[in-house]
Phi, psi and omega in degrees: 000130181287144177265013181279154170270310180237138171229125175257123185234118174050039184284130174228151178216127176234143170251098187065234180274353184271107179274116186264327179229138180229119168049056181276131180224122166194168185232141176242123180253163181305132179085354178293142165244105183255120176259133176253117184240165180148166182294159174302140179087007182273357176103006186298310183291324177298321177301313180297320180293328175291320181295329180263009179061022170283338169235148178266121178302145177287321176207169182093184185227151166238114183259129175247112188051041174086355180256132182285114183284346180274356181293146179302136177086000180291141183278095184293326182294314179296322179296314182294337175291332181268334181238090186280163181224137175245122187264159179292333183259019172074310180056036175281156175277115187291338182271004181242155173287170176305312182296316180298322177303323183274350180261328194299318180294322179297320183286313186282319186266313183273353178059037179280153172292152185303318183295319179294318180296321180294314181298319180293316179300317181298321181300315183281330175293323174296319182300323182263008176078023183246011180301325180293350187250020189299333182264001180282155172263156182309324182295341181271359185252155171286168178301317180296321178292318178300318182292325177293324175295318179299322178293316178299318179299316179295318180295327182296339176280356179052057182285163173276331181223142172244128175261131178242121179258095180045061189294346182250359190288339179266006187260151170294149185309322184288345180265347182299317184301320184292327179284317178298326179296318177298317181293324177297318178297319178299318179299316180298327181274007173089012178292132176281123187225144173235114194237115169275121188210150169260000181275092187294326180295322177296313181300320183285318191264335187252327182289159167247356177213135180234134178245121178257122181248147172210133177052040173080007177234158172276114178281323186197146175209155180163193178295143183302322180300318180291312186293319182282324184268332183222058180297138185270326187265146181300321180297320179293315180302317182294315180298314183288335178294328177291321178295317182292333181286340182282000000 
């Protein structure tokens, strides 16, 4: 029996004649923080969207505890409750307060009582430092605050894995740190995370596994110390040399 939570096997994705992902393979185990790095347009976000069934893979498998989630009839809603996603554009409901944003999924999907959903939402809003803003609407918050609410909302569903799609790319530079700090704390507490990111220091210092993508394929993957200090492939060396120059 595999001890993995997620296994991506020979995953490919094409939009018409445009092949965006080719033969992607990697495994996520409990407590892993896996960072997916690479230039814009390398297929990183599409990969995450396939893993969360927001896109349907053209071929290959995504196994969740050994079960193929791409199989016909698989319950995508129940799966997404276990594999949460944090988007770069926050995707908060603008007509709801911060607290309501963190309660609605629990009530509608997990069928929790309102009081339980509220208590759970408050716990995670406190964890990300957003408890003082429970009555605010998203338009009243900074980008960093919105993203912290989005993380709390995802955590309130008590997922086994959290997917982050470039969670800091829509933020002003001074707000990036507050979101990365929350993610760092989650990593320390053992949260299993799969993070598409341009934040190389986070990938190097917080991850235990790094996947480097280029042109829709995985060029190289491994422990961050190995990948950052001794990249084997020319594409990886070239990409990381730009990071080191900054």
